[in-house]
C-alpha positions in Angstrom: -1.5 -17.4 36.9 -4.1 -16.4 34.3 -5.2 -13.1 35.6 -4.8 -9.6 34.2 -2.1 -7.4 35.7 -2.6 -3.9 34.3 -6.3 -3.8 33.3 -9.6 -4.9 34.6 -11.9 -7.5 33.0 -14.2 -4.6 32.0 -11.3 -2.8 30.3 -10.3 -6.1 28.6 -13.8 -6.4 27.2 -13.8 -2.8 26.0 -10.4 -3.2 24.4 -11.4 -6.4 22.6 -14.4 -4.5 21.2 -12.1 -1.9 19.7 -9.5 -4.3 18.2 -9.9 -5.3 14.5 -11.7 -8.5 13.7 -9.8 -11.5 12.4 -11.1 -10.7 8.9 -10.1 -7.1 9.1 -6.6 -7.8 10.5 -6.1 -10.3 7.7 -7.1 -7.7 5.1 -4.8 -5.1 6.7 -1.9 -7.6 6.7 -2.5 -8.2 3.0 -2.7 -4.5 2.3 0.5 -3.7 4.1 2.3 -6.4 2.2 2.1 -4.1 -0.8 4.7 -1.9 0.9 7.1 -4.8 1.6 8.2 -5.1 -2.0 11.1 -3.0 -3.3 9.7 -2.8 -6.8 6.3 -1.6 -5.6 7.9 1.0 -3.4 9.8 2.3 -6.4 6.7 2.4 -8.5 4.7 4.1 -5.8 7.5 6.7 -5.2 7.6 7.5 -8.9 3.8 7.8 -9.0 3.9 10.1 -6.0 5.9 12.5 -8.2 3.9 12.3 -11.4 1.3 10.2 -13.2 3.1 7.8 -15.5 2.5 5.0 -18.0 4.1 1.6 -17.9 6.7 2.5 -20.6 7.8 5.6 -18.7 8.0 3.7 -15.4 10.0 1.0 -17.1 12.5 3.5 -18.5 12.8 5.6 -15.3 13.1 2.6 -12.9 15.1 0.4 -15.3 12.7 -2.5 -14.8 11.1 -4.5 -17.6 7.5 -3.6 -18.6 6.2 -7.1 -17.7 7.3 -6.7 -14.1 5.9 -3.1 -13.9 2.6 -4.3 -15.3 2.4 -7.2 -12.9 3.2 -5.0 -9.9 0.7 -2.3 -11.1 -2.0 -5.0 -11.3 -1.3 -5.9 -7.7 -1.5 -2.3 -6.6 -4.6 -1.7 -8.6 -6.3 -4.8 -7.2 -5.6 -3.4 -3.7 -7.0 0.0 -4.7 -3.7 1.8 -4.2 -3.3 3.0 -7.7 -5.8 3.9 -10.4 -5.5 4.8 -14.1 -7.0 6.7 -16.9 -6.9 5.7 -20.5 -5.4 8.0 -23.2 -6.0 6.1 -26.4 -4.1 2.8 -26.1 -2.0 4.1 -23.2 -2.9 3.7 -19.5 -1.7 6.5 -17.2 -1.3 5.4 -13.6 -1.6 7.5 -10.5 -1.8 7.1 -6.7 -5.4 6.7 -5.7 -4.8 8.9 -2.6 -2.1 11.4 -1.6 -2.2 9.7 1.8 0.0 6.9 0.4 2.7 9.4 -0.3 2.4 10.8 3.2 2.6 7.4 4.8 5.8 6.6 2.8 7.4 9.9 3.7 6.6 9.2 7.3 8.1 5.7 7.1 11.2 7.0 5.3 11.7 9.7 8.0 11.8 6.9 10.7 14.8 5.1 9.1 
């Protein structure tokens, strides 16, 4: 019994054309893993309120600076956060306000 029940073969073809490719779905899965880490969620939440440096994030979140820096590198590599340099200090910010909206939506669902 290998036949479609709810859609036609034509609709199946159209649907397959709209689904993300294997490469795209792999990249999406990797991207959304960024939101599966509690430390990264805390960092993103703090950055949604204000741009901050590693030292300030460390003090606010009570997490050591090495951990903060490591997580910020991950978020920067995924283009979720960006920074500006003020002398020797890097000031981090969310790259897009849509991240905050996505987190607010997710929080409202739980």
